[in-house]
Every structure is written in structure tokens, then in C-alpha cells.
DOTORDREN-677852 format. One line per 10 residues: number of its first residue (from 1); their letters; for each residue z, x, y of C-alpha. Coordinates in steps of 0.02 Angstrom, whole numbers. Last residue first. Layout:
BEGIN
NUM = A = Z,X,Y; ...;
This chain:
BEGIN
558 = FGAPETYTGY = -284,-1829,2244; -456,-1815,2312; -514,-1822,2496; -697,-1792,2510; -795,-1637,2553; -849,-1616,2728; -1034,-1560,2744; -1144,-1504,2871; -1315,-1549,2949; -1480,-1508,2860;
548 = VDKLVGCIEG = -1592,-1459,3013; -1479,-1404,3146; -1377,-1321,2995; -1531,-1228,2952; -1563,-1156,3126; -1371,-1098,3130; -1395,-1003,2964; -1530,-903,3035; -1428,-873,3200; -1269,-833,3121;
538 = LTAEARSADL = -1350,-708,2995; -1442,-623,3142; -1629,-623,3182; -1675,-437,3166; -1864,-465,3169; -1865,-406,2986; -1743,-537,2964; -1841,-683,3038; -1993,-635,2928; -1896,-642,2783;
528 = MPPILNVGDR = -1830,-801,2814; -2012,-854,2843; -2053,-802,2673; -1906,-862,2577; -1913,-1035,2651; -2045,-1118,2519; -2103,-1252,2593; -2118,-1407,2482; -2033,-1537,2606; -2048,-1499,2776;
518 = AAAERLTALK = -1895,-1476,2914; -1850,-1305,2837; -2028,-1245,2874; -2010,-1298,3051; -1852,-1223,3080; -1908,-1055,3005; -2064,-1048,3116; -1947,-1070,3277; -1839,-944,3201; -1981,-822,3190;
508 = ARVAADDRKA = -2040,-873,3372; -1852,-851,3437; -1845,-671,3364; -2021,-615,3429; -1951,-693,3603; -1801,-564,3578; -1900,-417,3544; -1722,-306,3486; -1632,-203,3613; -1508,-316,3692;
498 = RREGLVRNQE = -1472,-401,3518; -1445,-249,3440; -1316,-177,3572; -1220,-342,3559; -1211,-311,3373; -1154,-143,3401; -1000,-198,3518; -958,-340,3398; -951,-223,3259; -840,-100,3366;
488 = VEVEHSVRLI = -725,-220,3414; -699,-292,3238; -677,-125,3178; -554,-83,3306; -436,-218,3239; -399,-82,3100; -422,-128,2924; -253,-91,2828; -266,-22,2655; -103,-12,2561;
478 = ELPAEITETH = 52,108,2550; 159,35,2402; 335,-9,2427; 453,86,2297; 494,24,2126; 650,57,2038; 654,-127,1963; 761,-260,1897; 646,-419,1870; 622,-417,1680;
468 = ANVGVIRKDG = 568,-607,1679; 520,-718,1813; 421,-624,1922; 425,-429,1861; 345,-466,1697; 272,-651,1684; 354,-778,1571; 272,-942,1520; 421,-1062,1473; 530,-999,1626;
458 = KEVTQQYRFS = 527,-1175,1697; 441,-1126,1859; 311,-1035,1759; 285,-1189,1638; 275,-1299,1804; 146,-1180,1874; 34,-1206,1717; 39,-1387,1720; -8,-1391,1922; -144,-1274,1886;
448 = AEAIQGTFYA = -217,-1399,1761; -187,-1549,1862; -275,-1454,2016; -423,-1415,1900; -446,-1592,1862; -443,-1655,2047; -550,-1521,2106; -685,-1570,1966; -681,-1753,2000; -683,-1749,2187;
438 = EDIGRLLGST = -788,-1897,2200; -949,-1823,2291; -924,-1665,2173; -914,-1764,2021; -1065,-1861,2076; -1163,-1706,2103; -1119,-1635,1938; -1147,-1790,1842; -1335,-1799,1913; -1347,-1616,1881;
428 = VTGDRGLDKI = -1306,-1648,1696; -1452,-1764,1678; -1433,-1938,1597; -1489,-2032,1740; -1321,-2105,1826; -1200,-1957,1813; -1017,-1969,1784; -1070,-1981,1586; -1153,-1827,1590; -1000,-1743,1657;
418 = QQFIAEADAE = -875,-1832,1532; -993,-1766,1400; -1000,-1584,1449; -813,-1596,1455; -813,-1632,1268; -929,-1499,1226; -818,-1376,1322; -661,-1432,1213; -767,-1406,1043; -823,-1229,1119;
408 = IKDTLAEVYW = -641,-1190,1151; -582,-1238,966; -731,-1155,884; -703,-992,964; -511,-1005,941; -536,-1047,752; -653,-891,760; -535,-773,836; -372,-815,725; -481,-802,567;
398 = SGGLPDAVNA = -546,-650,614; -729,-649,553; -792,-573,726; -648,-473,794; -766,-307,804; -893,-394,888; -1007,-238,891; -918,-67,842; -919,87,924; -877,17,1098;
388 = AGTEELIVQQ = -686,-12,1065; -677,170,1000; -518,189,1129; -563,350,1216; -729,347,1299; -759,160,1340; -591,103,1368; -548,261,1448; -695,241,1576; -644,59,1606;
378 = TRVAIEAAKA = -485,104,1662; -552,254,1751; -642,126,1873; -481,39,1908; -383,201,1938; -517,254,2054; -497,88,2148; -305,119,2163; -339,294,2241; -461,229,2359;
368 = SPLALVEDLA = -338,83,2418; -387,-84,2367; -410,-216,2486; -232,-290,2525; -70,-361,2435; -135,-441,2262; -275,-301,2272; -148,-176,2251; -161,-136,2062; -363,-133,2066;
358 = NTHLSNTGGL = -473,-254,1992; -580,-201,1851; -766,-256,1867; -862,-266,1710; -1039,-277,1648; -1129,-340,1496; -982,-421,1422; -975,-430,1239; -798,-520,1203; -717,-364,1144;
348 = VAALAEIATR = -768,-285,1323; -690,-419,1414; -537,-419,1309; -521,-241,1340; -540,-268,1528; -394,-395,1526; -286,-283,1444; -320,-144,1554; -304,-259,1713; -128,-308,1648;
338 = VINNEPQQAT = -72,-144,1623; -129,-76,1797; -55,-228,1871; 116,-164,1804; 112,-45,1958; 122,-203,2061; 301,-224,2029; 326,-372,2117; 156,-435,2221; 74,-482,2048;
328 = LSVGATQTHF = -101,-486,1982; -137,-638,1868; -235,-719,2000; -350,-576,2014; -408,-597,1842; -514,-457,1774; -702,-472,1823; -830,-503,1703; -1037,-494,1717; -1123,-608,1603;
318 = RLWQAKATKA = -1290,-621,1495; -1309,-782,1407; -1472,-768,1312; -1589,-919,1271; -1726,-868,1395; -1722,-695,1328; -1730,-745,1150; -1894,-837,1178; -1924,-1019,1151; -1822,-1117,1281;
308 = GYVDRMWRAW = -1842,-1295,1254; -1706,-1371,1385; -1594,-1459,1250; -1623,-1384,1077; -1656,-1201,1136; -1569,-1180,1301; -1424,-1290,1243; -1396,-1194,1085; -1415,-1018,1158; -1290,-1072,1301;
298 = IRRAARFKAI = -1153,-1147,1174; -1164,-990,1064; -1155,-868,1210; -1010,-956,1295; -915,-978,1131; -906,-785,1121; -843,-762,1300; -717,-883,1277; -658,-823,1104; -615,-658,1181;
288 = EEFFDIHADF = -524,-745,1335; -418,-833,1206; -376,-684,1120; -305,-594,1262; -218,-705,1366; -217,-616,1529; -385,-683,1608; -557,-605,1607; -646,-723,1731; -834,-741,1716;
278 = FFSLGPAFVD = -993,-716,1805; -1148,-780,1725; -1333,-741,1747; -1492,-839,1776; -1653,-724,1787; -1689,-744,1590; -1706,-927,1624; -1842,-917,1752; -1999,-866,1639; -1959,-954,1470;
268 = VDLGRSLGLE = -1905,-1114,1563; -2083,-1122,1646; -2057,-1177,1826; -2113,-1345,1877; -1990,-1357,2021; -1905,-1495,1921; -1880,-1367,1776; -1801,-1242,1884; -1686,-1364,1962; -1643,-1433,1773;
258 = VYGFGDALTY = -1600,-1249,1729; -1488,-1244,1887; -1399,-1396,1825; -1377,-1325,1652; -1291,-1167,1738; -1179,-1296,1829; -1133,-1358,1662; -1103,-1194,1588; -978,-1144,1735; -889,-1312,1723;
248 = ALEQAATSGA = -871,-1293,1531; -816,-1110,1525; -695,-1130,1662; -634,-1290,1602; -602,-1221,1427; -509,-1078,1483; -392,-1183,1590; -430,-1206,1785; -315,-1140,1922; -423,-1095,2063;
238 = ERIHYGSVSL = -449,-922,1994; -528,-996,1851; -644,-1100,1951; -670,-941,2054; -724,-830,1899; -834,-975,1830; -990,-916,1924; -1171,-948,1886; -1246,-782,1940; -1415,-836,2009;
228 = PKYAPIGRAC = -1572,-747,2093; -1567,-612,1951; -1702,-485,1995; -1808,-400,1855; -1950,-521,1893; -1961,-490,2080; -2120,-575,2135; -2156,-734,2045; -2002,-778,1950; -1901,-710,2117;
218 = YEMLDGILRL = -1989,-819,2233; -1974,-960,2124; -1798,-944,2090; -1761,-909,2269; -1838,-1074,2325; -1741,-1170,2197; -1593,-1098,2273; -1643,-1152,2445; -1682,-1327,2385; -1505,-1338,2306;
208 = HPKPPFLWEK = -1418,-1286,2453; -1513,-1425,2551; -1451,-1544,2410; -1272,-1489,2394; -1236,-1536,2589; -1228,-1384,2712; -1136,-1222,2738; -1024,-1199,2575; -866,-1093,2556; -756,-1207,2472;
198 = QAIYEKFIDT = -709,-1083,2323; -682,-1223,2172; -802,-1356,2139; -890,-1376,2304; -922,-1182,2291; -941,-1177,2110; -1098,-1303,2138; -1159,-1166,2261; -1198,-1021,2144; -1300,-898,2245;
188 = QLTGNLKGVD = -1228,-747,2153; -1355,-628,2184; -1380,-508,2043; -1485,-345,2037; -1641,-265,2009; -1780,-216,2141; -1955,-174,2059; -2056,-294,2161; -1964,-221,2327; -2075,-65,2297;
178 = VGQREAAVVY = -1949,33,2402; -1997,117,2555; -1811,129,2629; -1867,0,2754; -1929,-110,2613; -1767,-91,2521; -1677,-145,2689; -1787,-292,2714; -1734,-352,2526; -1574,-344,2572;
168 = MCFIPVAPGS = -1587,-440,2731; -1676,-573,2634; -1538,-580,2504; -1420,-613,2640; -1536,-751,2715; -1524,-831,2541; -1343,-800,2489; -1277,-892,2645; -1166,-1015,2543; -1162,-907,2393;
158 = ITMSTTVDGL = -1098,-727,2415; -1050,-592,2290; -1195,-468,2296; -1225,-368,2142; -1326,-212,2161; -1423,-110,2021; -1460,57,2078; -1632,148,2061; -1750,60,2178; -1602,32,2314;
148 = PIDAFLVDMD = -1593,221,2335; -1420,244,2410; -1425,369,2552; -1388,225,2679; -1354,59,2582; -1234,-18,2690; -1313,61,2856; -1488,-27,2817; -1389,-176,2777; -1311,-176,2945;
138 = AASDIAVGCH = -1490,-174,3027; -1540,-322,2918; -1419,-414,3018; -1233,-468,3042; -1149,-406,2894; -953,-364,2895; -899,-296,2730; -755,-375,2637; -586,-457,2648; -548,-399,2821;
128 = GVEGLSRLDD = -708,-336,2891; -711,-464,3027; -567,-584,3005; -466,-584,3175; -596,-687,3272; -724,-746,3162; -727,-932,3232; -765,-873,3406; -925,-793,3331; -938,-621,3375;
118 = SDRGMLTPMD = -958,-570,3197; -1091,-684,3160; -1059,-834,3053; -1143,-876,2887; -966,-929,2802; -970,-780,2691; -1012,-673,2829; -870,-737,2929; -755,-702,2790; -798,-525,2738;
108 = FAVSLGGGGA = -911,-487,2610; -885,-388,2425; -1037,-309,2364; -1046,-245,2189; -1123,-89,2162; -1183,-12,1984; -1152,118,1862; -997,196,1920; -966,364,1870; -860,436,1991;
98 = ALIARFRENT = -1005,481,2111; -1069,307,2108; -888,239,2160; -877,377,2303; -1052,326,2356; -997,139,2377; -842,205,2469; -937,296,2604; -1058,140,2618; -911,32,2637;
88 = QAANGFGAFQ = -858,126,2783; -1027,124,2855; -1051,-54,2823; -896,-120,2934; -734,-150,2875; -715,-183,2691; -819,-189,2534; -811,-151,2354; -817,-244,2183; -833,-89,2071;
78 = RITWPRGRYG = -962,-104,1922; -953,-7,1756; -1115,-71,1673; -1082,-118,1478; -1128,21,1361; -1306,34,1293; -1371,43,1122; -1197,96,1042; -1134,-45,1141; -1196,-186,1034;
68 = TPYLGRTYPY = -1341,-102,928; -1408,-279,873; -1405,-349,1042; -1362,-511,1127; -1176,-516,1046; -1077,-596,913; -1090,-765,959; -1286,-739,991; -1340,-908,914; -1456,-834,859;
58 = EGPWGIREFG = -1478,-659,820; -1445,-485,914; -1272,-468,838; -1254,-564,667; -1202,-722,629; -1047,-822,670; -1107,-1009,677; -1222,-972,528; -1059,-910,441; -1017,-1096,431;
48 = PVASGPPPGY = -941,-1079,245; -936,-895,192; -1005,-851,28; -972,-684,-18; -1069,-580,-155; -1089,-436,-52; -944,-400,82; -940,-522,237; -970,-438,410; -947,-280,493;
38 = VAETEEGSIT = -1062,-200,635; -1110,-28,700; -1002,45,538; -869,169,587; -872,354,528; -694,431,497; -652,588,601; -475,537,609; -504,496,805; -610,372,742;
28 = TTDRDTKPAK = -806,412,713; -935,338,853; -984,490,951; -1109,443,1094; -1281,480,1048; -1351,321,1125; -1459,209,1036; -1632,133,1039; -1670,-7,924; -1781,3,784;
18 = GYAAQWRERG = -1647,35,648; -1542,-102,725; -1678,-231,702; -1705,-187,521; -1511,-176,481; -1500,-351,561; -1628,-427,468; -1552,-342,307; -1380,-425,352; -1466,-597,387;
8 = ATISADDM = -1540,-587,220; -1378,-542,128; -1291,-693,214; -1426,-807,159; -1425,-760,-3; -1226,-751,-17; -1219,-934,18; -1181,-998,202;
């Protein structure tokens, strides 16, 4: 790009920056030197390919979505939390908010993730152990007691039964007197990644896609600030993928949901801003920064050139990041504080919009209150003390980072073509569905995971405390343990609620839902809301849908 174009771009950025609201946070260095909000080529420079780097707030958004970077608004500090019953998790939520957390992120237990009630025989021994147990809208009432849902953004990490859980959340907001049209938050909902990596599905892919399409329609028309889909690469990376695979599979899943919205007749400029993303921040510092920068650029280009998005917001890739759980070690667990801080800094330098930092003990158990506080403080140290938030995309223009960004983008584009070649009609969705049916994705991830593990076993990749520097003076950690009494009490309360509710009304609402599910073209959100208002349980709602749609067994792949 020649000097005139670079100068014109700088002037556009300066104009946009001048108009944008900014925080009053100090932006000087510790030595008292004022920092610029962004840095770029010096006047008189001609930088080949600079249009691929650009300026913050301008297409292709490599350097961020906003001209102000974090000077306009810092990332949202979230803490993924959930354990035991709704009352216990509510106490942790209120502690997180009091400690400076800017939003909530709900972890659900395994029975809830699988759409089962706590008293289902298959739930035995699992209630409240990897997250909070939610059986009905009444549990949602307790989960968010004294937390105004109209004021707090809430992320919920659940996919298979995401839609009925969303309905229970909406009912809880109604009962608080909140205008549900103003709810703001994110629901994961991403079922493609379940078939690819996490394995928590309820039905075959197409019925799940119907539910997701219904949710997209409902939110686009009635809850415009709410993001009904968080397309998740986190679990793909945690399953063992490479950074390029995580990026490519995640964005391809996103393209599939765009094609779903278009197939429903939705306007891409209306529904696309409701899509958000969820990435892993792994330990390879510069590779992760490059991954995040490439993600924004790829998404903007595809949305504009392939799917016809005209507005900036429809081209934006907004994403949440979580530090890499798979990088945590049981050996010398205090080292996990350092790993998490480095990963969090990579997410910030990559321009994340919100961030969750793992606790040092999560490799062993759910985080203790002390470990959770350290995790939140890690983000606050980065924000308040390091100066990392003062400059937008501070590594932009680095030869190494730009080369990595270009390389990971090229690798991702090659994978997109492989996925499209799997399909039969030229769409990404067709390739995704065939790849799921033929275990293509699980096979690719397994191979990548195996290759990495070989390097660890040989000692080529060194992990402190595991295969290097193993000497230690550490003492055993005190970890959080969830009592069996949680399950006993949850089942007792659930039984009481069933006994007290209007059972005839519940049966009638479930029958209406069953009838709607068996018909094409009926949006299932309204009858599901009605069932939730009547205190139908998660297992009952999901059971009705399983009766209609059947279940799914993945193919064997080697």
C-alpha cells in the first residue's frame, strides 16, 4: 500500500477515534510517557500488503473492531462458575460480581448438559459435580436471586439442551419483572462442535439445527441484544486440535449457522450481529495472538464477499476467550497461575471482547473461592498495571506476528476448501454434515493430538513440572469437594416441586410442544416457554423432543 493510502487510512482512523467515547483510565507508562492509541507506519512509508493489516475499527478488522481499542471499553471480565445447587452457585456469582467481574458465565453439571433431570438414574453421582444442577425454571430463579438479569450480561455454556435452558432463563427474567426484550447475554448453542469435539448432543444434527434456527429467529425479532449462538472453538482445541484447525473448524461452523439463517429467510445484516465466538487461548503466546487477528480478518471477508453482509456489525467477529484448561498441570499446580496469566495476556493482545481465566486448581477439581479470586485478579492486573490495554493491537506490524497471522489464515483457508469438497452442493453446511457423518473431524483432531503427545513423550516439547524441572517443594492443594448431600437435596426439592405444580397443565404444555415439534415450520420457542412457565423439567422437555426426533450415535472413526 502506498503512502497516500496509508495516510488516508490514518486520517479516517483519527476521525473515528475522535468521535468515539473513551474511558478516563490513565494511558501513560510507569515512567509517565503518554502512549498513542494506535501505532502504524511512519509518514512517507509504503508498506506492501498493509491493507491486510489496516487500522482498528476498519475492514478487515485485523487490528480490532473499534477505533479506540480498549481505551473505549475494556474487555468484559468473566468467570466461568457453577457447582452444586443453584443457591451455592448464586453465592459464588455474587462474590464474582462484588470482586469486579463484569459478567457471569454459567457452568452446568453433566446431567443438565445432557438434558437429564437430577433424579434420572443416569445422573447418579454426577449432580452438581462439574457445574450447577438446573432442573426447571424454579432453579433459574434461585440461580439469579438478587442478580438483576436486566443489568448483568450472562453467558451460558451449554449446547444440546441450550434452547430449553434459554427458555427457563427467560422465564426467570419474567419473574424478576425484567423486560425480556432487553436481555443481553450469550447462549452457546453450537451443536456442530458437539459432534466434532465435545460429544454432548441429544438428537441427530438436523433437529438440533431446526431448534437453533428457531432460536435465531426468535432473538432477531424479539431480543435483539441477546446473542443466541456462541460458536465455540474452545472445545475443539481442548480435544487436541492445532491452532489452525481450531480456527478453521470454528469459523466453518459459523459459516454453517450463517447459511442456516439465510435458509430461514433472515436478513444477514440483522441476524449476523447475534453470532459470537468462543476461542481457546493456549500457551504458545504469539501463535494465539496471530490466530485471533486472523479470525477477525477471515470472518469479515467471508461475511462481506460470500454471504453479502453490508454493515460493519454483520462483518464483525466478536469473541470470548478462555485460557487453556488442557495446558494446566496437576504437577506443581501453582505454575498454572503463570500459564493462565500468559494465556490471558495473549487474548488481550489479540483483541478479545471478553475473557475467562482458569483457576490454578481446575485441573484437579472445581475452583476454590481463593483460586477463583486469583483468576479474576490476574485479569485485573493485566488491565490496571501492565499498560497492555493502552494501545490497540500493539503487536500490529511485527514481522513475526504478521507472518504468523498470514500463515494461520492460509492454513485455515485450505481447511475450508477441504470441508467444502466433502459436501455435495457447494455449501459449507453440506461439508460439515458429511464430515460429521464420516468422522472426518474427529479423525483429524485425533491425529493432531497424537502427534503433539508424541513430542511431549519424547521430551521435544517441555512442560515444566511434567517432563522438565520436576523437582519441587510443593504441598498438596486443598480442593473444593461437592458433597453427595447436594444430590440428595436437589432430588428432594425436585420431588417437592413436581408434587406441588399443576401436573395437568404441565402435561398439556408438553403435548402442545410435542405436536409443534412434529410439524414443519412451527417455531418451538413459544411452546417451550409455556412449558417452562408451568415448571416442566428439563428432562421432560428434552424427553418430548427425543420422542419426536430420536437419538444419535456417532460413527466409528479411526
